[in-house]
Structures are given as structure tokens and as C-alpha cells.
VOGU-3710 file (C-alpha; in Angstrom, 3 decimals, decimal comma):
1> xxxxxxxxxx> 91,480/113,472/112,767  90,982/110,367/114,908  90,763/106,864/113,455  87,049/106,759/114,316  86,404/110,056/112,532  88,377/108,900/109,506  86,405/105,648/109,439  83,143/107,617/109,503  84,466/109,717/106,621  85,230/106,599/104,578
11> xxxxxxxxxx> 81,824/105,127/105,386  80,150/108,272/104,073  82,342/108,280/100,971  81,396/104,720/100,038  77,820/104,695/101,348  78,429/102,089/104,039  75,827/101,303/106,679  76,294/101,226/110,432  76,906/97,460/110,543  79,649/97,673/107,919
21> xxxxxxxxxx> 81,293/100,606/109,673  81,181/98,804/113,012  82,770/95,685/111,484  85,576/97,769/110,002  86,161/99,300/113,414  86,500/95,846/114,948  89,040/94,893/112,285  91,106/97,958/113,144  90,965/97,022/116,821  92,072/93,452/116,131
31> xxxxxxxxxx> 95,022/94,613/114,054  96,012/97,010/116,842  95,653/94,603/119,787  96,230/91,051/118,524  99,949/90,150/118,593  99,239/87,523/115,926  98,172/90,162/113,384  100,523/89,649/110,400  101,216/93,313/109,647  103,606/96,001/110,826
41> xxxxxxxxxx> 100,969/98,715/110,368  98,917/98,383/113,545  98,279/101,882/114,963  94,597/102,641/114,204  95,165/106,128/112,795  97,689/104,765/110,303  95,930/101,460/109,658  92,611/103,130/108,804  94,304/104,586/105,728  96,913/101,963/104,848
51> xxxxxxxxxx> 94,492/99,046/105,273  90,886/100,251/105,210  90,993/103,207/102,791  93,269/101,282/100,446  90,943/98,261/100,452  87,770/100,280/99,921  89,283/102,189/96,992  88,428/99,202/94,773  84,712/99,876/95,300  84,981/102,342/92,424
61> xxxxxxxxxx> 84,826/99,274/90,137  81,225/98,344/89,363  81,895/94,576/89,001  83,093/94,480/92,619  80,089/96,376/93,958  77,779/93,874/92,238  79,770/90,680/92,901  78,147/87,611/94,396  81,434/85,778/95,044  84,735/87,544/95,719
71> xxxxxxxxxx> 87,966/85,578/96,123  90,906/87,338/97,787  94,347/85,867/97,085  97,109/85,882/99,688  94,871/87,539/102,264  97,541/88,005/104,962  96,152/90,359/107,607  92,794/90,505/105,813  93,154/93,460/103,490  91,471/93,889/101,160
81> xxxxxxxxxx> 89,468/90,689/101,789  88,006/91,280/105,259  87,444/94,982/104,614  85,544/94,210/101,420  83,505/91,547/103,206  82,454/94,210/105,718  81,608/96,691/102,968  79,727/94,117/100,818  77,583/92,099/103,231  75,528/90,600/100,379
91> xxxxxxxxxx> 78,632/89,062/98,786  80,320/85,823/99,761  84,047/86,361/100,262  86,620/83,564/100,194  90,060/84,357/101,610  92,892/82,232/100,201  95,851/82,100/102,581  98,521/79,407/102,476  100,150/80,112/105,857  98,339/78,443/108,742
101> xxxxxxxxxx> 98,968/81,144/111,339  97,734/83,868/109,039  94,662/81,793/108,186  93,954/81,371/111,898  94,203/85,126/112,428  91,824/85,731/109,532  89,268/83,324/110,981  89,512/84,947/114,406  89,210/88,482/113,022  86,259/87,578/110,802
111> xxxxxxxxxx> 84,442/86,025/113,752  85,132/89,023/115,997  83,786/91,389/113,337  80,675/89,264/112,774  81,493/88,634/109,133  79,372/85,574/108,458  79,886/86,023/104,700  83,591/85,068/104,955  85,162/81,656/104,366  88,850/80,899/104,851
121> xxxxxxxxxx> 90,700/78,459/102,598  94,103/77,558/104,073  95,713/76,603/100,762  97,551/78,009/97,772  95,635/79,535/94,875  97,062/76,931/92,474  95,697/74,096/94,633  92,152/75,370/95,201  90,522/73,303/92,487  87,006/73,650/93,951
131> xxxxxxxxxx> 87,088/77,344/93,125  87,742/77,010/89,413  85,597/79,339/87,281  83,458/80,312/90,282  84,441/83,883/91,173  82,792/87,051/89,956  85,804/89,032/91,197  89,287/88,033/92,334  91,328/90,532/94,359  95,059/90,614/95,065
141> xxxxxxxxxx> 96,974/93,297/96,950  100,732/93,534/96,281  100,898/89,756/96,023  103,440/89,084/93,267  104,572/90,298/89,861  101,474/91,076/87,816  101,778/88,168/85,323  101,984/85,798/88,316  98,813/87,274/89,801  97,093/86,905/86,435
151> xxxxxxxxxx> 97,932/83,195/86,372  96,653/82,679/89,916  93,412/84,541/89,209  92,386/83,499/85,710  91,381/79,886/86,445  89,231/81,031/89,396  87,223/83,595/87,435  84,037/82,841/85,607  83,826/84,087/82,032  83,077/87,804/82,282
161> xxxxxxxxxx> 84,532/88,050/85,791  87,168/90,569/86,855  90,530/90,619/88,597  91,353/93,726/90,648  95,077/94,014/91,298  96,641/96,494/93,749  100,253/97,557/93,169  102,631/100,445/92,654  103,294/102,078/89,313  103,341/99,560/86,451
171> xxxxxxxxxx> 106,183/100,371/84,070  106,029/99,795/80,328  107,995/96,544/80,457  105,784/94,960/83,102  102,679/96,165/81,270  103,904/94,471/78,083  104,575/91,205/79,902  101,205/91,360/81,617  99,508/91,879/78,265  101,223/88,777/76,877
181> xxxxxxxxxx> 100,320/86,727/79,942  96,718/87,930/79,830  96,369/86,956/76,191  97,447/83,416/77,062  95,106/83,222/80,066  91,979/84,833/78,608  92,348/88,121/80,520  92,262/91,650/79,119  93,147/94,918/80,846  90,027/97,092/81,034
191> xxxxxxxxxx> 90,929/99,864/83,475  94,065/101,077/85,193  93,675/103,861/87,729  96,190/105,880/89,666  94,573/105,662/93,096  95,218/107,980/96,037  93,124/106,387/98,791  94,528/108,756/101,407  96,270/112,120/101,052  99,817/110,869/101,621
201> xxxxxxxxxx> 99,505/107,855/99,303  101,856/107,788/96,340  102,132/105,625/93,250  99,122/103,426/93,980  97,666/101,658/90,958  94,460/99,651/90,681  94,239/97,480/87,577  91,076/95,717/86,453  91,403/92,755/84,106  88,281/91,109/82,667
211> xxxxxxxxxx> 88,053/87,467/81,675  87,125/87,597/78,000  87,957/84,015/76,994  88,202/80,625/78,644  91,439/79,913/80,496  93,195/76,827/79,081  92,905/73,780/81,316  96,684/73,579/81,716  96,460/76,560/84,085  97,240/76,984/86,847
221> xxxxxxxxxx> 100,543/75,198/86,499  102,004/73,130/89,328  102,537/74,715/92,738  105,268/77,349/92,620  105,803/77,278/88,844  104,037/80,599/88,205  106,603/82,407/90,367  109,618/80,465/89,092  108,706/80,710/85,389  106,211/83,569/85,011
231> xxxxxxxx> 104,311/83,985/81,796  105,434/86,832/79,570  109,109/86,356/80,419  109,040/88,114/83,795  111,913/87,404/86,175  111,140/85,567/89,403  108,626/87,462/91,561  109,823/89,969/94,117
//
């Protein structure tokens, strides 16, 4: 199956319109042809699964499908952030990326794909004070140890908002530490799904945490502290 055929298949699966499908196609082209693309997965037939199918798999969560403001942490090459912006044209999507060159690529790719609902913030999540308690959904794809991601996300979520976290299998120890961190931050695990967004995918987990209580004002801690001293007793992030 070609990348174009696979993209059409994904569009049908998730009920995407022609404009969304076209924008996703442009993103695949930019990843394949732009030497500044910050990813090693660039061939369209591989990238349509590794980047696009993986990103769209989060659409199974109702809070994401209905979100007005989505904030993507550590956006990198734009997945899931840019892909979700294409799939959810009625949502505003803010991409948080601390590295300037990656932020420049994101801006270029968003413009090429005609994603007028995207805004780039070239900063760290801990420093984006304007976003506090504003997001309906925060997304993070393989960003850091889960308790670290929880600390980045919690202050940005409104009460009742959701974090969607992409990662591999979560073992019992990490789950326990995440539970402890969530309790301190006002987050509670609501769903954890073993996702297989393409046939060869293995050990993909999507976790949804809901914000059930206000996050204490002391969070986020100073820049870099969440990784150095994660909540729940987790060792330094990978």
C-alpha cells in the first residue's frame, strides 16, 4: 500500500475531510524533503504510520475530539501536534518547543500545510506562564518519564481537562509513581489503552489523565527541576 493510500485509509477511519487529509499529506512531504525535519523517520510509507497513524490514535478519546484548546508539549517534528491540528480544524493548537531550530521547522511546516489554527511557543513548558489553566487537552509523545510529563501538563490544564500521554508499556513501578505524582498535582488516571496504530506497532500505550483538583501554585517547579527531582521518587528522566 502506498503512503497516499494509507493516508486515505486513516482519513476514512477517523472521519477526516479532504482539507484535513490534504494537510496531513503536506506534513508527510515536508518531513520527507526538508533536511531540517527533526526526525529520522522520513520515508512517507514509514512516516504515515510512525507519525500520522500514531498521532491520530488519540482521537479515540472524546475530550480530544471536543477540545477547543490543545497544547502539545515538546512538539519536535510536529507529531502529534501538527497532525492533530490538521485533524481538528476547529481547535486551536499550541505547540511548545524549547529548541529554536525545531520551532522554526514547526512554523514552516504549519504554514506549508495551511494550518492557521496552530501557534508555536519557543519556550519550555515550565516557563509558559500565559498558558496556565487554559488547555482543554495537553498532549505529550514519548517526552519524559510519566511523572515528569504530569508535572509539565497539570498547571496548563483547566479543571476537568485531560492529559494524553504516549509511551511504551508502563510497568507497575512507574504506574505507582505516576499515581503518587498525580495525587499531588490534581491529576487522576482515567483510561490506559494498549494502542496498535499500525499493524507492526508493539507496546504502544495511550494514557489519559483528567484534572480533578486544582494544581498547587508551587507547580511547575523551576526550569529543569521536574527532570532532576521527579515527583513520586522516579529516577532522572531517560
